[in-house]
C-alpha positions, 0 to 999 in steps of 0.5 A, spaced: 396 482 772 401 477 776 405 478 783 409 482 786 403 485 790 406 491 795 400 490 800 395 485 800 389 485 806 384 481 807 380 486 803 384 490 799 391 489 795 396 494 792 400 493 786 407 496 784 411 494 778 417 500 777 419 497 772 413 497 767 412 497 761 417 490 763 417 486 768 412 481 769 406 486 766 406 492 763 401 494 768 405 500 772 401 500 779 394 498 781 389 498 787 383 493 789 378 494 795 373 488 795 366 492 793 369 498 791 374 499 787 378 497 782 385 502 779 389 501 774 395 505 772 400 503 766 404 505 761 402 505 754 396 500 753 397 496 759 395 490 755 388 492 753 386 491 746 383 497 743 383 496 737 376 494 737 370 496 742 368 492 748 365 485 746 358 483 745 353 485 750 358 492 752 361 487 757 369 487 758 374 484 761 378 490 765 382 487 770 385 479 771 389 478 777 393 472 778 394 469 786 401 467 786 399 464 793 394 458 790 395 459 784 387 462 782 385 466 777 380 472 777 378 477 772 374 483 774 369 486 768 364 492 766 359 493 763 359 498 757 352 501 753 348 506 752 341 505 756 346 504 762 350 510 762 355 509 760 360 512 754 363 508 749 367 511 743 371 507 738 375 511 733 381 509 728 386 515 727 392 515 723 397 514 729 392 507 731 386 507 735 382 510 741 377 507 745 373 511 750 369 507 755 366 511 761 360 509 766 361 502 766 356 498 770 358 492 775 357 485 771 359 478 772 365 477 767 363 473 761 364 464 762 363 459 758 357 455 762 352 462 763 347 461 757 348 468 755 353 469 748 357 474 752 365 476 752 368 473 745 363 467 744 361 466 737 355 463 740 352 462 745 357 459 750 362 457 745 367 459 740 371 465 740 379 466 742 378 463 749 380 456 749 376 455 756 369 455 752 368 449 748 368 450 740 361 450 737 357 445 734 355 443 727 350 449 725 352 454 731 355 461 729 362 462 727 367 467 726 373 462 723 374 455 723 377 455 730 369 456 733 367 450 731 368 444 734 369 440 725 373 445 724 369 448 718 366 455 718 362 457 712 358 463 711 358 464 719 356 457 720 359 451 722 358 446 718 358 438 720 364 435 718 365 432 712 370 426 708 373 433 703 372 439 707 379 438 708 380 437 716 380 432 720 373 432 724 369 427 726 371 420 726 377 421 721 384 419 724 387 425 719 384 431 714 379 427 710 381 420 712 380 414 716 375 413 721 368 409 721 366 414 714 371 415 710 377 414 705 382 410 708 388 414 709 395 413 705 402 412 709 404 417 714 398 420 715 395 419 722 392 412 724 388 409 731 387 402 727 390 398 721 382 400 718 384 406 717 390 406 713 390 404 706 395 400 706 392 396 713 397 397 716 398 403 723 404 403 726 405 407 732 398 410 730 401 412 723 399 409 717 406 405 714 407 404 706 405 397 703 410 392 704 411 384 701 413 382 709 408 386 713 402 380 713 397 384 709 393 383 703 395 391 700 398 394 694 398 390 688 398 384 691 393 378 690 394 375 698 398 376 704 405 379 701 404 375 695 403 376 687 403 383 683 408 385 680 413 387 686 412 381 691 414 373 690 409 369 686 403 366 690 403 359 692 397 353 692 390 356 694 392 363 694 388 368 690 390 370 683 388 374 678 393 371 672 398 365 671 404 371 674 401 370 681 402 363 682 409 360 682 406 354 678 403 359 673 396 356 673 391 361 676 384 358 675 378 361 678 382 366 681 385 362 686 394 359 684 393 352 683 399 346 685 405 344 679 401 338 676 404 334 671 398 335 666 398 342 666 401 345 659 406 349 664 413 348 666 413 348 674 414 344 679 421 341 679 420 339 671 425 341 666 421 341 660 414 342 659 410 336 663 416 332 662 422 330 667 424 331 673 418 328 678 414 327 671 415 323 666 421 323 662 423 329 656 422 326 649 428 328 644 428 336 644 426 337 651 429 341 656 434 336 662 438 338 667 441 329 667 440 324 664 434 321 668 430 327 666 430 324 658 427 317 655 433 317 652 438 317 657 442 323 656 442 329 656 447 334 653 446 342 654 440 341 657 437 339 652 435 331 651 438 327 644 435 321 641 438 314 642 445 313 638 447 306 638 454 309 640 451 314 646 453 309 652 446 308 655 441 303 653 435 306 651 431 306 643 430 299 641 437 297 645 436 291 648 443 293 651 447 298 651 448 300 644 447 293 642 442 288 640 434 291 637 433 293 630 437 298 629 443 297 633 449 291 632 448 285 636 450 283 643 455 281 646 456 274 651 452 275 657 449 282 655 442 282 654 437 280 649 429 280 648 430 274 642 436 271 639 437 276 634 439 280 638 446 276 640 453 275 636 452 267 638 445 268 636 442 264 641 438 268 648 435 264 654 433 267 661 434 274 657 441 274 656 446 272 650 449 265 651 453 260 647 448 254 644 449 247 646 455 244 641 459 238 640 466 239 638 470 233 635 477 233 636 481 229 631 489 227 634 493 224 630 500 221 632 507 221 629 510 215 625 513 210 628 520 208 624 525 200 625 525 202 632 521 207 634 515 207 636 509 212 634 507 217 639 501 222 641 502 229 640 501 232 646 500 239 648 493 242 647 488 243 643 482 249 641 476 249 638 471 255 637 464 255 636 460 262 636 463 268 638 466 268 645 465 260 645 470 255 645 473 250 649 481 247 649 483 239 651 489 236 653 492 231 648 496 225 650 503 225 649 505 218 650 506 212 646 502 210 642 502 203 645 501 207 652 495 211 650 490 205 652 493 204 659 493 211 661 487 214 665 484 219 661 489 221 656 484 226 653 481 231 658 478 238 657 482 244 660 478 250 659 472 252 656 468 260 655 462 262 655 458 255 657 457 253 664 460 245 663 463 242 657 465 234 658 467 229 653 471 222 653 477 219 650 481 214 648 483 209 644 478 203 644 472 202 648 473 208 653 469 212 647 475 213 642 473 213 636 479 210 632 480 213 625 486 209 623 491 204 626 497 201 625 498 193 624 497 189 631 504 189 635 507 185 641 505 189 648 499 191 646 493 192 651 487 192 646 483 187 644 477 184 641 479 190 634 485 192 630 489 194 635 493 202 635 498 200 641 504 198 638 506 201 631 513 200 629 513 203 623 506 206 623 501 211 625 493 212 629 489 217 629 482 218 634 476 222 636 475 226 642 467 229 643 466 234 647 459 236 649 458 244 651 452 246 654 450 253 655 
């Protein structure tokens, strides 16, 4: 019964509530005298519960006083039982209940530490609706689940916590899960530590659903945040159940293996099965990204092609791009070769097609002289060719035939192709010229010791010039 109090003395107090049964209490008035009297007048029941007779032992709390001054709470109790001369009658009527209780005996109010089952307790100092009493331990008497520490009351007895009793009890963090003795809790249930959760992840005391980034091997993952049907494949050394769990596609001994060029799987940077990329080049039909992935050096539509003599690559048995070898045309000058048969010049030296050594012979013939006209050499140039790409050109003399011997170099090499050096000798006499025919000796000859080619008034002359060319 709360304030207001009309009058408060050292050993007495008077209560008035003109709003009864409203206001702070259904009690209308009360008079209290220490050790003598407690008289209460109430509208209606005044807060008393008469649906049942007085509780166990006949003890009944008849008045509760709340002291607003110091916040204290006081109860006044009576003992009603026939052996003490009390009268207790409880009847159920058509309109409700009727409780008659007279001749109460002064008694201390029940408490949760008096060693007696009294008040609303379901067992000694435990249970009952009074929140002040502890819940009863396993084996204690109970009327409801709320009487028991385990939250389980069966056949009037508190039961020990179990992992299948549908109640959060014992060391469980949620109903029938978590803690050291139970199964782990699903996502959404309460937890204290990761070990309480099926996912192994406890955030803000709630078990989280597994993810591929939670730092825990959970759900269908074979290792931390990898493997299984939902997460990325695992790297080398991570746990696996099958090839599909691994980046390399190789699971051996329960662990993902590093990609290798002989593991029978296209992995790593391979463009084909165990070939291409960091591995050996792929054969015809193998996968590729570029020519460098193929033995032929030719990748079309991401497939390695067979070598041909027109693919622009030195492959197959070719010694150079699309030439040489047993199947393709011979290689031109300065292209790579292995044997002379690889070259158009039929000469291979130092791994290159070259011109072979050759001696060229040029024959120069003068015009025919007349009565007063001397024969002259033709002048200009003359060219001879050897194997493909190999040729030499000389300068011919263009003077009167009898002046040839006085010219320092009437014959000379003008140019050559395919050779490293070309040199020769020429002239009409002992300077290397080989005369073929000479007119009769005439006036002004500068040649001696043999028939002269220096004067031909009505004849002609011929000479040979030799040019030696080297590779």
